[in-house]
Backbone as CSV, one residue per row, in Angstrom:
resi,resn,N_x,N_y,N_z,CA_x,CA_y,CA_z,C_x,C_y,C_z
1,MET,47.921,-53.402,19.321,46.816,-53.773,17.976,45.676,-54.283,18.099
2,LYS,44.583,-53.836,17.437,43.057,-54.364,17.433,42.341,-54.918,16.322
3,ALA,42.122,-56.284,16.453,41.789,-56.870,15.057,40.062,-57.213,14.969
4,THR,39.324,-56.746,14.376,37.943,-56.844,14.006,37.625,-57.946,13.401
5,VAL,37.229,-59.023,13.277,36.927,-60.216,12.428,35.559,-60.379,11.882
6,TYR,34.857,-60.361,10.617,33.814,-60.763,10.599,33.900,-61.877,9.719
7,VAL,33.188,-63.424,9.734,32.613,-64.202,9.432,31.650,-64.394,8.920
8,THR,31.153,-64.813,7.911,29.524,-64.696,7.073,29.829,-66.174,6.768
9,ILE,28.478,-66.726,5.802,28.319,-68.103,5.063,28.106,-67.378,3.955
10,LYS,29.209,-68.433,3.735,29.045,-67.944,2.004,27.564,-67.935,1.267
11,GLU,27.624,-67.233,0.316,26.362,-66.914,-0.593,25.404,-68.125,-1.304
12,ASN,26.779,-69.127,-1.584,26.304,-70.247,-2.541,25.396,-71.243,-1.666
13,VAL,25.645,-70.522,0.301,25.021,-71.958,1.353,23.901,-71.654,1.815
14,LEU,23.054,-72.106,2.221,21.879,-72.070,2.516,21.872,-71.486,3.747
15,ASP,21.592,-70.252,4.430,21.611,-69.770,5.882,20.412,-70.334,6.000
16,PRO,20.051,-71.563,7.109,18.582,-71.242,7.655,18.074,-70.528,9.079
17,LYS,19.436,-70.283,9.673,19.170,-69.245,10.420,18.695,-67.557,10.221
18,GLY,19.418,-67.175,9.079,18.861,-66.263,8.426,17.414,-66.161,7.992
19,SER,17.248,-67.137,6.999,15.460,-67.422,6.773,14.442,-67.392,7.902
20,ALA,15.144,-67.810,9.057,14.271,-67.506,10.188,13.998,-66.263,10.584
21,VAL,15.084,-65.448,10.382,15.200,-64.384,10.951,14.096,-63.607,9.817
22,GLN,14.776,-63.952,8.919,13.595,-62.841,7.847,11.960,-63.155,7.706
23,GLY,11.891,-64.734,8.071,10.568,-65.187,8.332,9.313,-64.607,9.504
24,ALA,10.684,-63.889,10.818,10.001,-63.298,11.741,10.243,-61.952,12.116
25,LEU,10.927,-61.429,10.414,10.588,-60.182,10.821,9.476,-59.416,10.102
26,HIS,9.238,-60.522,8.585,8.288,-60.307,8.007,6.579,-60.622,8.948
27,SER,6.587,-61.841,9.830,5.511,-61.629,10.733,5.579,-60.362,12.006
28,LEU,6.497,-59.865,12.262,6.438,-58.600,12.536,5.869,-57.426,11.792
29,GLY,5.849,-57.562,10.224,5.198,-56.540,8.974,6.925,-55.486,8.965
30,PHE,7.997,-56.582,8.864,9.025,-55.739,8.259,8.849,-56.265,6.640
31,ASP,7.840,-56.589,6.172,8.044,-56.662,4.722,8.969,-56.502,4.077
32,GLU,10.099,-55.263,3.960,10.744,-54.485,2.638,12.099,-55.729,3.172
33,VAL,12.354,-56.479,4.071,13.570,-57.572,3.976,13.322,-58.710,3.288
34,SER,14.187,-58.289,2.096,13.793,-59.586,1.447,15.133,-60.428,1.886
35,LYS,16.174,-60.195,2.668,16.555,-61.571,2.728,18.056,-60.979,3.992
36,VAL,18.258,-62.031,4.446,18.877,-62.150,5.867,19.737,-63.196,5.963
37,ARG,21.602,-62.362,6.004,22.600,-63.713,6.615,22.923,-63.563,7.439
38,ILE,23.347,-64.640,8.587,23.572,-64.492,10.348,25.226,-64.727,9.124
39,GLY,26.014,-63.639,10.880,27.282,-63.833,10.757,27.414,-64.030,11.980
40,LYS,29.087,-63.747,12.549,29.848,-63.699,13.401,31.033,-62.116,13.351
41,TYR,31.074,-61.421,14.552,31.841,-60.907,14.762,32.612,-60.960,15.688
42,LEU,33.901,-60.838,15.336,35.047,-60.806,17.117,35.754,-59.644,16.816
43,GLU,36.447,-59.448,18.390,37.105,-58.339,18.315,38.188,-58.777,19.246
44,LEU,39.580,-59.121,18.635,40.529,-59.298,19.045,41.732,-58.301,19.761
45,ASP,42.561,-58.224,20.844,43.067,-57.401,21.061,44.709,-58.119,20.672
46,LEU,45.692,-57.738,19.689,46.692,-58.121,19.990,47.373,-57.394,20.393
47,ASP,48.580,-58.457,21.001,49.899,-58.289,21.927,51.447,-57.645,20.789
48,THR,50.721,-56.517,19.471,52.339,-56.608,18.558,51.572,-54.811,17.744
49,ASN,52.893,-54.447,17.329,52.610,-53.364,16.736,53.096,-53.623,15.147
50,ASP,53.183,-54.681,14.737,54.072,-54.961,13.778,52.271,-55.534,12.986
51,ARG,52.590,-54.742,11.885,50.568,-55.468,11.081,51.061,-56.056,10.229
52,ALA,52.184,-56.399,9.362,52.602,-57.617,8.512,52.162,-58.675,8.963
53,ALA,53.015,-58.856,10.404,53.054,-60.107,11.712,51.236,-60.205,11.909
54,ALA,50.612,-59.509,12.071,49.346,-59.239,12.846,48.825,-60.042,11.421
55,GLU,48.768,-59.745,10.496,47.879,-60.325,9.216,48.121,-61.429,9.185
56,ILE,49.102,-61.508,9.279,49.802,-63.554,9.253,48.787,-64.581,10.069
57,ARG,49.477,-63.762,11.361,48.229,-64.226,12.666,47.041,-64.813,12.676
58,ILE,46.415,-63.271,12.285,44.786,-63.669,12.129,44.247,-64.478,11.215
59,LYS,45.085,-64.070,9.809,44.671,-65.161,9.057,44.658,-66.497,9.442
60,GLU,45.643,-67.289,10.075,46.251,-68.386,10.786,44.857,-68.485,11.728
61,MET,44.646,-67.943,12.671,43.627,-67.565,13.559,42.083,-68.282,12.759
62,CYS,42.061,-67.133,11.385,40.795,-67.887,10.569,40.821,-69.311,10.548
63,GLU,41.965,-69.464,9.789,42.017,-70.554,8.959,41.555,-71.557,10.132
64,LEU,42.447,-71.770,10.798,42.279,-72.460,12.076,40.713,-73.080,13.061
65,LEU,40.302,-71.824,13.323,39.804,-71.691,14.198,37.989,-70.907,14.162
66,LEU,38.747,-69.371,14.063,37.322,-68.892,13.721,36.542,-68.991,12.748
67,ALA,36.843,-69.377,11.577,35.995,-69.709,10.126,36.376,-70.840,10.097
68,ASN,34.755,-71.599,9.573,35.453,-72.443,8.773,34.808,-72.425,7.358
69,THR,36.003,-72.473,6.631,35.969,-72.096,5.279,36.041,-72.799,4.752
70,VAL,35.139,-74.008,4.497,33.948,-74.506,3.642,32.631,-74.119,3.232
71,ILE,32.396,-73.431,4.771,30.642,-72.794,4.299,30.802,-71.564,4.626
72,GLU,31.938,-70.924,5.040,31.657,-69.543,5.718,33.621,-68.970,4.881
73,ASP,32.907,-67.047,4.545,34.014,-66.673,3.801,34.424,-65.309,5.504
74,TYR,35.764,-64.765,5.473,36.083,-64.243,6.551,36.654,-63.086,5.865
75,ARG,36.648,-61.519,6.773,37.314,-60.888,6.372,37.908,-59.717,7.840
76,TYR,39.004,-59.167,7.819,38.965,-58.455,8.886,39.859,-57.063,8.842
77,GLU,39.860,-56.336,10.181,39.978,-54.762,9.946,40.932,-54.972,10.655
78,LEU,42.542,-54.262,10.773,43.125,-54.129,12.149,43.615,-52.368,12.416
79,ALA,43.713,-51.852,13.815,43.487,-50.381,13.463,44.458,-50.720,15.030
């Protein structure tokens, strides 16, 4: 089973990397960009066909390592 995990900085947390990218885009003439948020994208291959067990394990992985839940949100997709 394949899991895709998306980790993003929480909306109420300052994103200095996103602000830097937004500024760079503006300096390149892309003035229509009003906001940039930087995140992480991860693909994991899981050796299981049990969807419920995979969801539990992915949540554990995100909570313990893949996301800093104090300042980041995460979501995942299983295929």
